[in-house]
C-alpha positions as CSV (number, residue, x, y, z in Angstrom):
1,M,-4.2,0.2,13.5
2,T,-5.2,-0.1,9.9
3,V,-2.4,-0.3,7.3
4,R,-3.0,0.4,3.6
5,V,-1.0,0.7,0.5
6,Q,-1.6,3.6,-1.9
7,I,-0.4,4.2,-5.4
8,D,-0.2,7.7,-6.9
9,R,-1.2,6.7,-10.4
10,N,-0.2,10.1,-11.8
11,R,3.3,9.6,-10.5
12,C,3.7,6.0,-11.5
13,A,6.2,5.3,-14.2
14,M,4.7,1.8,-14.8
15,A,8.1,0.1,-14.4
16,G,6.2,-2.9,-12.9
17,E,8.6,-3.5,-10.0
18,C,5.7,-3.7,-7.5
19,V,3.8,-6.2,-9.6
20,Y,6.9,-8.4,-10.4
21,N,8.2,-8.4,-6.9
22,H,4.9,-8.6,-4.9
23,P,2.3,-10.2,-7.2
24,W,0.1,-11.1,-4.2
25,L,-0.2,-7.3,-3.4
26,F,-0.2,-5.6,-6.8
27,A,-1.5,-6.3,-10.3
28,F,-2.0,-4.5,-13.6
29,D,-5.5,-3.3,-14.4
30,D,-7.0,-3.1,-17.9
31,E,-5.2,0.1,-18.5
32,N,-1.8,-1.5,-17.5
33,L,-1.7,0.6,-14.3
34,P,-0.9,-1.0,-11.0
35,V,-3.6,-1.6,-8.5
36,V,-3.5,-2.8,-4.9
37,L,-5.0,-6.2,-4.4
38,V,-5.0,-6.4,-0.5
39,D,-6.6,-3.7,1.5
40,P,-6.1,-3.4,4.4
41,L,-2.9,-5.3,5.2
42,T,-3.6,-7.5,8.1
43,E,-0.3,-9.4,8.7
44,A,3.1,-8.2,9.7
45,Q,4.7,-9.9,6.7
46,Q,2.4,-8.1,4.4
47,V,3.4,-4.7,5.9
48,R,7.1,-5.6,5.6
49,E,6.7,-6.5,1.9
50,A,4.7,-3.4,1.3
51,H,7.6,-1.3,2.6
52,Q,9.9,-3.3,0.3
53,A,7.7,-2.3,-2.6
54,V,8.0,1.4,-1.6
55,A,11.8,1.0,-1.6
56,V,12.0,-0.5,-5.1
57,C,9.5,1.8,-6.8
58,P,11.6,4.0,-9.1
59,S,9.1,6.8,-9.2
60,G,8.2,6.9,-5.5
61,A,4.5,6.4,-6.3
62,I,3.8,3.9,-3.6
63,T,3.2,4.8,0.0
64,V,2.2,2.8,3.1
65,V,-0.3,4.6,5.3
66,A,-1.2,3.6,8.9
67,D,-4.4,4.9,10.4
68,A,-5.0,4.7,14.1
69,V,-8.3,2.9,14.8
70,A,-10.1,2.6,18.1
71,P,-11.2,-0.8,19.4
72,D,-14.8,0.0,18.2
73,G,-13.4,0.4,14.6
74,H,-13.7,4.2,14.4
75,P,-10.8,6.4,13.5
76,M,-8.9,7.9,16.5
77,S,-8.1,11.6,16.6
78,P,-4.4,12.4,16.8
79,D,-4.9,13.8,20.3
80,A,-6.9,10.9,21.7
81,P,-5.4,9.1,24.7
C-alpha cells in the first residue's frame, strides 16, 4: 500500500498548522503555500502524524490517501483478489 498526503491549495487558509506541527512533512514554498516534503509515507509513525495534520488543519485542505499496490508495484484494481 502506498500512502500519500495531499493538500488542496485552493482550500488552504495558510494558517500554517501543518508546517508548525509537522515540519518534517510540510514546508512553505516560495509563494508561502504549504507543500508536502515526504512522498510517499513509508513508516507507520509518518502516517500517524499525517493524520494528526489532517485533524489540526482548520480549512480541511489536507487529506491522506492510501493506494493499494500489488507486489510488482502496479496499482491494484478495487475488485482484485
